[in-house]
C-alpha positions in Angstrom: 4.3 -12.2 5.1 3.6 -10.8 1.1 4.0 -7.3 2.8 7.9 -8.6 3.6 8.3 -9.8 0.2 7.1 -6.8 -1.7 9.6 -5.0 0.6 12.4 -7.0 -0.5 11.4 -7.2 -3.7 11.2 -3.2 -3.5 14.6 -3.4 -2.9 14.0 -2.2 1.0 11.3 0.5 1.1 12.4 0.4 4.7 15.8 1.1 4.5 15.2 4.5 3.1 16.0 7.3 4.8 12.0 8.8 4.3 10.9 5.3 5.6 12.7 5.7 8.7 12.1 9.4 8.8 8.2 9.1 8.7 8.2 5.9 10.7 9.9 7.6 13.8 7.9 10.9 13.3 5.0 8.9 13.9 6.8 6.8 16.4 7.4 10.0 18.5 3.6 10.8 18.5 2.2 7.5 20.1 1.2 7.9 23.8 2.6 5.5 26.1 -1.0 3.1 26.0 -0.2 3.0 22.6 3.5 1.9 22.7 2.8 -0.9 25.3 -0.4 -1.9 22.7 1.9 -1.8 20.0 5.3 -3.3 20.7 5.2 -5.6 17.8 5.6 -3.2 15.8 8.2 -0.8 17.4 10.7 -3.2 18.9 12.8 -0.6 20.3 12.3 1.7 17.2 14.6 -1.3 15.2 14.8 -2.3 11.6 12.7 -4.8 12.3 9.7 -2.5 14.0 9.9 -0.4 10.9 9.1 -3.6 8.6 6.8 -5.1 10.5 4.7 -2.1 9.8 5.2 -1.9 7.0 4.1 -5.1 6.4 1.0 -4.7 8.6 0.2 -1.3 6.6 0.5 -3.6 3.5 -2.0 -5.9 5.1 -4.0 -2.9 5.8 -4.3 -1.5 2.9 -5.8 -5.4 1.2 -8.0 -5.2 4.3 -6.6 -8.1 6.0 -4.5 -6.5 8.4 -4.5 -8.0 13.0 -4.3 -4.3 14.0 -6.9 -2.7 12.9 -5.6 0.9 13.9 -2.4 0.9 12.4 -2.8 3.3 9.7 -4.1 5.4 12.2 -1.3 5.1 14.3 1.3 5.5 11.8 -0.6 8.0 9.4 1.7 9.3 8.0 3.8 6.2 7.3 0.9 4.2 5.9 0.8 7.6 3.4 4.2 7.0 2.0 2.9 3.5 1.6 0.3 3.9 0.0 2.3 6.3 -2.4 5.1 3.9 -2.8 2.5 1.2 -4.2 0.8 3.4 -6.3 3.9 4.3 -7.9 6.2 1.3 -7.9 3.4 -1.4 -8.2 1.6 -0.5 -11.2 -1.2 -2.8 -10.7 -2.4 -1.1 -7.5 -3.4 2.3 -9.2 -6.4 0.4 -11.1 -9.7 -0.2 -10.1 -11.0 -2.9 -8.1 -12.1 -5.6 -10.9 -10.0 -4.1 -14.0 -9.5 -6.8 -16.3 -6.2 -4.4 -17.5 -7.4 -4.8 -20.7 -7.2 -1.4 -22.3 
């Protein structure tokens, strides 16, 4: 649920043209088995599928994903989510264990 909150706090990353185009390009590369297995993240390529994919990729970045291959199945979307996190969430660019004291 934190991924959904982050998307909202970042003013709807999933509503941007860049995110939609990236997601749809990854979707187009999915085979029929992947589409049937990943229906929750597709949801007829609706806004909800995009939001769920963003949230799951965010969870994957944190090591908490329920879908082990979400970043492999949506590689360009995952790359974009990571870029957004580094750009918009300054703490994401610090190394693990950083105290933030400079």
